[in-house]
C-alpha positions in Angstrom: 17.0 111.3 90.7 16.2 108.5 88.5 12.9 106.6 88.9 13.1 102.9 90.3 11.4 100.9 87.6 10.8 98.0 89.8 8.4 100.0 92.2 5.1 100.7 90.9 3.8 104.2 92.2 0.3 104.5 93.6 -1.3 107.2 91.1 -4.9 106.4 91.9 -6.4 108.4 94.7 -8.9 105.7 95.5 -5.9 103.5 96.6 -4.5 106.2 99.0 -7.2 105.8 101.6 -7.0 104.0 105.0 -9.6 101.5 104.1 -8.1 100.6 100.6 -4.2 101.1 101.0 -1.7 98.2 100.8 0.7 99.9 103.1 0.5 99.0 107.0 0.5 101.4 109.8 3.7 102.4 111.5 5.4 104.5 114.2 7.5 107.7 113.9 10.8 106.2 113.9 10.1 103.6 111.2 8.3 106.1 109.1 11.2 108.4 109.1 13.6 105.5 108.2 11.3 104.3 105.3 11.1 108.0 104.1 14.9 108.2 104.0 15.1 104.8 102.2 12.5 105.7 99.7 14.3 109.0 98.7 17.8 107.3 98.6 16.4 104.4 96.5 14.7 106.8 94.0 11.1 105.3 94.2 9.8 108.6 92.9 11.6 110.9 90.3 10.3 114.0 92.4 11.4 112.9 95.7 14.2 115.1 97.0 15.6 116.3 100.3 12.7 118.7 100.6 10.4 115.6 100.7 12.3 114.5 103.8 11.7 117.9 105.4 8.0 117.6 104.9 8.1 114.1 106.3 10.0 115.3 109.4 7.5 117.9 109.9 4.6 115.5 109.8 6.4 113.0 112.0 7.0 115.5 114.8 3.2 116.3 115.0 2.0 112.7 115.0 -0.5 111.7 117.9 -0.5 108.3 119.4 -2.7 106.6 116.7 -0.2 107.7 114.0 -2.4 110.5 112.7 -1.5 114.0 111.9 -3.5 117.0 110.9 -2.1 118.3 107.5 -2.5 122.1 108.5 -1.2 123.4 105.0 -1.1 127.1 105.7 1.3 127.1 108.8 3.2 124.3 107.4 4.5 125.8 104.1 5.3 129.0 106.1 7.1 126.9 108.8 9.3 125.1 106.1 9.8 128.4 104.1 8.5 126.9 100.9 5.7 127.7 98.5 2.3 126.3 98.8 2.5 124.5 95.6 5.9 122.8 96.4 4.4 121.5 99.8 1.4 120.2 98.0 3.7 118.4 95.3 6.0 116.7 98.0 2.8 115.6 100.1 1.5 114.0 97.0 5.0 112.3 96.5 4.6 110.8 99.9 1.0 109.4 99.0 2.2 107.9 95.7 5.2 106.1 97.3 2.7 104.7 100.1 3.9 106.6 103.0 1.0 108.7 103.6 -2.9 107.9 103.4 -6.0 109.9 104.0 -7.7 109.2 107.1 -10.2 112.0 106.7 -10.6 114.5 103.9 -10.9 118.1 104.8 -13.8 120.3 103.8 -14.2 124.0 103.1 -17.7 124.0 104.6 -18.1 126.5 107.3 -18.3 124.9 110.8 -18.8 128.3 112.5 -22.5 129.4 113.3 -24.2 131.3 110.7 -24.2 135.1 111.2 -20.9 134.8 113.4 -18.8 136.5 110.7 -16.1 133.8 111.0 -15.1 130.8 108.9 -13.4 127.6 109.7 -13.4 124.4 107.7 -12.5 120.9 108.6 -8.9 119.8 108.7 -7.4 117.0 106.5 -6.0 114.1 108.5 -3.1 111.8 107.2 -2.0 108.5 108.7 1.5 107.3 108.3 2.3 104.1 106.7 5.1 102.3 105.1 4.8 100.0 101.8 5.3 96.4 101.5 8.5 97.3 99.3 10.1 98.7 102.6 9.3 95.4 104.5 10.8 93.3 101.7 13.9 95.5 101.5 14.7 95.2 105.3 13.5 91.6 105.7 10.1 92.1 107.9 7.7 89.2 108.1 4.2 90.5 108.1 0.8 89.2 109.2 -2.3 90.6 107.5 -3.0 92.9 104.7 -3.5 96.5 104.2 -3.6 99.2 106.9 -4.1 96.7 110.0 -1.2 94.3 108.9 1.4 94.1 111.6 5.1 93.4 111.8 5.8 90.0 113.5 9.5 89.1 112.9 12.3 89.0 110.7 13.8 86.9 108.0 17.4 85.8 108.3 18.5 88.7 106.0 16.5 91.0 107.9 17.8 89.9 111.3 21.3 90.6 110.1 20.3 94.0 108.7 18.5 94.8 112.1 21.5 94.0 114.1 23.9 95.9 112.0 21.6 99.0 112.2 21.4 98.7 116.0 25.0 98.7 116.3 25.6 101.5 114.0 23.0 103.6 115.9 24.5 102.6 119.2 28.1 103.8 117.8 26.5 107.3 116.8 24.7 107.8 120.3 27.5 106.3 122.4 28.4 108.8 125.3 32.0 109.5 125.7 33.2 111.4 128.7 35.1 114.4 128.2 39.1 114.3 129.6 38.3 117.0 132.1 35.8 114.4 133.9 38.3 111.9 134.6 40.2 113.6 137.5 42.5 111.7 139.9 43.9 114.8 141.6 43.3 115.3 145.4 40.4 117.7 146.2 41.0 120.2 148.7 38.7 120.4 151.7 37.4 123.2 153.6 39.5 124.4 156.5 37.2 125.2 159.5 38.6 127.2 162.4 36.5 127.6 165.6 33.0 126.3 166.3 31.1 128.4 163.9 31.2 128.5 160.1 29.3 129.6 157.2 29.0 126.2 155.5 25.4 125.1 154.8 23.8 122.7 157.2 23.3 119.2 156.2 19.8 118.1 156.0 20.1 114.7 157.3 18.6 115.4 160.8 15.5 117.4 160.6 14.3 119.8 163.5 11.5 118.6 165.5 8.2 119.9 164.6 6.8 122.5 167.0 3.1 121.9 168.2 0.6 123.9 166.7 -1.4 126.1 169.2 -5.2 125.9 168.8 -7.2 128.4 170.5 -9.4 127.0 173.3 -12.8 127.5 171.2 -11.7 125.4 168.4 -10.2 122.4 170.3 -12.6 119.2 170.0 -12.2 115.5 170.3 -12.8 113.2 167.3 -16.4 112.8 168.4 -17.0 116.7 168.7 -15.3 117.1 165.4 -17.5 114.6 163.7 -20.6 116.1 165.2 -19.3 119.6 163.8 -19.0 118.3 160.4 -22.5 117.1 160.4 -23.9 120.3 161.4 -21.8 122.1 158.9 -23.2 119.7 156.3 -26.8 120.9 157.2 -25.6 124.6 157.2 -23.8 124.8 153.9 -27.0 124.0 151.8 -28.8 127.0 153.6 -26.1 129.5 153.0 -25.4 130.0 149.4 -21.9 131.8 149.9 -20.6 128.9 151.9 -21.3 126.2 149.5 -17.9 126.5 147.8 -16.3 125.7 151.1 -14.9 122.2 152.4 -17.0 120.7 155.0 -14.1 120.3 157.5 -12.9 123.9 157.0 -16.3 125.2 157.6 -17.0 123.1 160.6 -13.7 124.4 162.0 -14.7 128.0 161.6 -18.2 127.3 163.2 -17.0 125.3 166.0 -17.2 128.0 168.6 -21.0 128.5 167.7 -21.6 124.9 167.7 -19.8 124.3 171.1 -22.1 126.9 172.5 -25.1 124.8 171.6 -26.5 126.8 168.8 -28.6 124.9 166.2 -27.9 124.6 162.7 -30.8 126.8 161.8 -29.9 129.5 164.3 -26.4 129.5 162.9 -27.6 129.6 159.2 -30.0 132.6 160.1 -27.1 134.6 161.4 -25.0 133.6 158.3 -27.6 134.7 156.0 -28.0 138.1 157.8 -24.3 138.8 157.1 -23.6 141.2 154.1 -21.1 139.2 151.9 -20.3 140.6 148.7 -20.6 138.0 145.9 -18.9 134.6 146.8 -15.8 134.9 148.9 -12.8 132.8 147.8 -12.6 131.3 151.3 -15.7 131.4 153.3 -14.2 129.7 156.4 -11.5 132.6 156.4 -14.3 135.2 156.0 -16.2 133.5 159.2 -13.0 133.5 161.3 -12.4 137.1 160.5 -15.9 138.3 161.3 -15.7 136.4 164.7 -12.3 137.9 165.6 -13.6 141.4 164.8 -17.0 140.8 166.8 -14.8 139.3 169.7 -12.5 142.5 169.8 -15.6 144.9 169.4 -17.7 143.2 172.1 -15.7 141.8 175.0 -17.2 138.9 176.9 -17.3 141.2 180.1 -18.5 144.2 178.5 -21.9 145.6 179.7 -24.1 146.6 176.8 -26.5 148.3 179.1 -27.1 152.0 179.6 -24.5 153.8 182.1 -24.8 157.0 184.2 -23.7 159.1 181.2 -26.4 158.0 179.0 -29.5 160.4 178.5 -32.7 159.5 180.5 -35.4 157.6 178.6 -38.2 159.9 178.0 -41.8 158.8 177.0 -45.2 157.3 178.1 -45.3 153.8 179.5 -47.8 151.6 177.9 -51.3 151.6 179.8 -53.0 148.6 181.3 -55.4 147.9 178.3 -52.2 147.4 175.9 -50.6 145.1 178.4 -53.8 142.9 178.5 -54.0 142.9 174.6 -50.4 141.8 174.5 -51.0 138.9 177.0 -54.1 137.8 175.2 -52.2 137.9 171.9 -49.4 135.6 173.4 -51.8 133.1 174.8 -53.7 132.7 171.4 -50.3 131.9 169.6 -49.5 128.3 169.4 -46.7 127.2 171.5 -43.9 125.6 169.6 -43.8 121.8 170.0 -41.0 120.4 172.3 -38.8 117.9 170.3 -39.6 114.4 171.5 -36.0 113.0 170.9 -32.8 113.9 169.3 -32.9 114.5 165.8 -32.1 111.5 163.7 -29.0 112.0 161.2 -29.7 112.1 157.7 -27.5 108.9 157.0 -29.6 106.7 159.3 -32.8 107.8 157.5 -31.2 106.9 154.1 -30.1 103.3 155.6 -33.8 102.9 156.9 -35.3 103.9 153.4 -32.8 101.5 151.5 -33.7 98.6 154.2 -37.3 99.1 153.5 -37.0 99.0 149.6 -34.9 96.0 149.7 -37.4 94.2 152.1 -40.3 95.3 149.6 -38.3 93.7 146.6 -37.7 90.5 148.4 -41.2 90.1 149.3 -42.2 90.9 145.7 -39.7 88.4 144.3 -41.1 85.8 146.9 -44.8 86.1 145.7 -46.4 82.8 144.5 -49.4 82.3 142.0 -51.6 81.9 145.0 -50.5 85.3 146.6 -51.4 87.0 143.5 -55.0 88.3 142.8 -56.7 87.1 139.6 -57.6 89.6 136.8 -61.2 89.7 138.0 -60.4 90.3 141.5 -58.0 93.1 140.4 -60.6 94.9 138.5 -62.9 94.7 141.6 -60.3 96.3 143.7 -59.8 99.2 141.0 -63.7 99.7 140.7 -63.8 99.9 144.4 -60.9 102.5 144.6 -62.4 104.7 141.8 -66.0 104.8 143.7 -64.3 105.7 147.0 -64.6 109.2 147.5 -61.3 111.1 148.7 
């Protein structure tokens, strides 16, 4: 294809960078139309349909910033051309002003030393259009270089844009096939009797059946909130329950909470269980173990010894042993009875935040008279250092 003598090719690599190029950034559709125009106008003597194939491959891999990774090795295999041919047509796009370097690749190994692997950095290209394309299609441009913007059309450019839009509309206009325009009567299904095999319409939905919740798991909103707060205290103490949601864990522990057991008591029993690793659903595991224990040990089952059990043999403890046990029990400190209900954690947090805010307000409200002088502060520090701990 003969070269267009009126267009100056960009031979210098220093002018093929994002920061130095005279071309402006663009989008995928305009980049492809500019490539087609450049090949048809003969702006480069080596431009050919293969150049358009390379441009289409790059355009289909563009990101939102208009950048694309070169990826030379898979690209020439995908296009079924040689590596040297691919490099030549990419250079043609750069010399026309349709590609610029956003980042140069490097063969420096980015893998850790001694890993036995090699990976370099990729070359990143940015798609652009030259000023000759804007002049040819009648674009009005504001700015210069890569950051220039398309802000309008000239009179000739408006006519060309309208003609191009009409041409593309004719190409993509959808035409209905003759088989879709049917005016014949459509037969309806003949139903005899009350029952048929046609599908039931989904206009009216069936009423939802109430979910039966067993008695130990029923609770009002206040009881459910209390169970959630207790579960929040249990979960940090038992490692294998920390992956479960609080509401699910509170539902599984609700029979134990309703029985009046404390959070520490429930956590101690859960810690005594043998759990392999971390279960996928700790709440389901707790429910399954609870059902197994309920089926094994019924509520009315007597765990004492029956008549068929063998008789207990052995010597009962003597009087001295009993007195020693009683003295030991009396010497042990008795557990202190709680003075009142336990304060929830969020109440303690609110009290701490309120005290900090009050201290900050008092600090900001101090005047010069309220503050001690430097000599007084030295005296206070000397007194503190001399005070024995």
